[in-house]
N, C-alpha and C positions, 0 to 999 in steps of 0.2 A: 820692438827694440831688441837688440842683441848685446851681449857682453863680450868684449874682445880683450885679449891680452895683446898689447902692443909693446915691442921691445926693439932695442938697437944695441949694437956692439961696436960701433965706429967711434963714438965719443965717450970714453970712459974715464975722463979726467974728474977732478973735484968739481963740485957744484953742477953736476949733470944728472939728468934722469936716465936710467937704464931701462925702465919699463913702467907700464901703468895698465890698469884695468879700466876700460872706458865703455860707456853705453853709447851705441851708435846704431843707426838703421841698417848699415851695411859695412863691409870690410873696407871699402874705399874711403868712406867718411872716417872710419876709425884710423886708418893709415895716415890721414891728413890732420889728425887732432894733436895738439901739443899737450903733453902730460901736465904741464904746470898751469895752463890756462883753460884747457878744454876747448879752446877756440882753434880755428884753422892755422896751420903753420904757413908762414909766408916763404915758401921755398924759393931760393935764389936771392933773397934779400939778406944783406949783411947786417943783421942785428941780433941781439941777444936771444930772442925767442926761437930763431930758426937755426942758429949755429952754436951759440955759447952753451946752452944747457940741453940740447937735443942733438940729433944728427944733421948732417948737411943735405941729405937727399931723401926724398920719399922712397927711393929704391933701397935704402938702408933700413927701413922699418919692416920688421916681421910682424905679421898679424895672425892670431890664432883665435878662432871662435870658441868661447867658453860655454855660453848658454844663450837661450832665447827666453825673453821674459816679457811680461805685460805690465804696463803702468809706470815704467821708469823713464824719466826725461833724459835727453842726450847730455853727456858730460863725463868728466873724470870721476870714477868711483874710488880708486886707490892709485897712488903713484909712489914709485921708489926713487928717491932723490939722494945722491951721494954728496953730502955737504962737506965742505973743506974748510 
């Protein structure tokens, strides 16, 4: 399992996530994780988890490998939420 920093700069309004540290097996899985749920983002669906609090497109997600580790399950480790 790897630790990734995922971030986006497209949606910077109130009640949005700008970044998160997630545990995922690869960068593509990390890119498709939602910082609020740890689950996959339903790209192209018009609902709160894909548009309201995160970015609109998988292409807007930046991914940076932080570390490789053993014994961690997949999911969100830490998220940055801009409450309004």
